[in-house]
C-alpha positions as CSV (number, residue, x, y, z in Angstrom):
1,L,122.4,84.9,103.3
2,G,125.7,86.7,103.2
3,V,124.3,90.0,104.4
4,D,123.9,91.6,107.8
5,L,120.6,90.5,109.4
6,E,119.6,94.0,110.4
7,E,120.3,95.2,106.9
8,H,118.2,92.4,105.5
9,I,115.3,93.1,107.8
10,T,115.3,96.8,107.0
11,F,115.4,95.9,103.3
12,C,112.4,93.6,103.6
13,I,110.4,96.1,105.7
14,E,111.0,98.8,103.2
15,A,110.0,96.6,100.3
16,M,106.8,95.5,102.0
17,K,105.8,99.1,102.8
18,G,105.1,99.6,99.1
19,I,102.6,96.7,99.0
20,A,101.4,96.7,102.5
21,D,97.7,96.9,101.4
22,K,98.1,93.8,99.2
23,L,99.8,91.9,102.1
24,G,97.0,92.9,104.5
25,L,99.5,95.0,106.5
26,D,98.0,98.4,105.9
27,G,96.4,98.7,109.4
28,S,92.9,98.4,108.2
29,A,92.3,95.4,110.5
30,A,93.4,97.4,113.5
31,K,91.1,100.3,112.6
32,S,88.0,98.1,112.4
33,A,88.7,96.4,115.7
């Protein structure tokens, strides 16, 4: 990819935080368990 792996992972996590609910990663499944 031409970028540091840790930097790329951090970028992806930060990007996904903004749409976590759309991705099903907002924690709602854990709350209902």
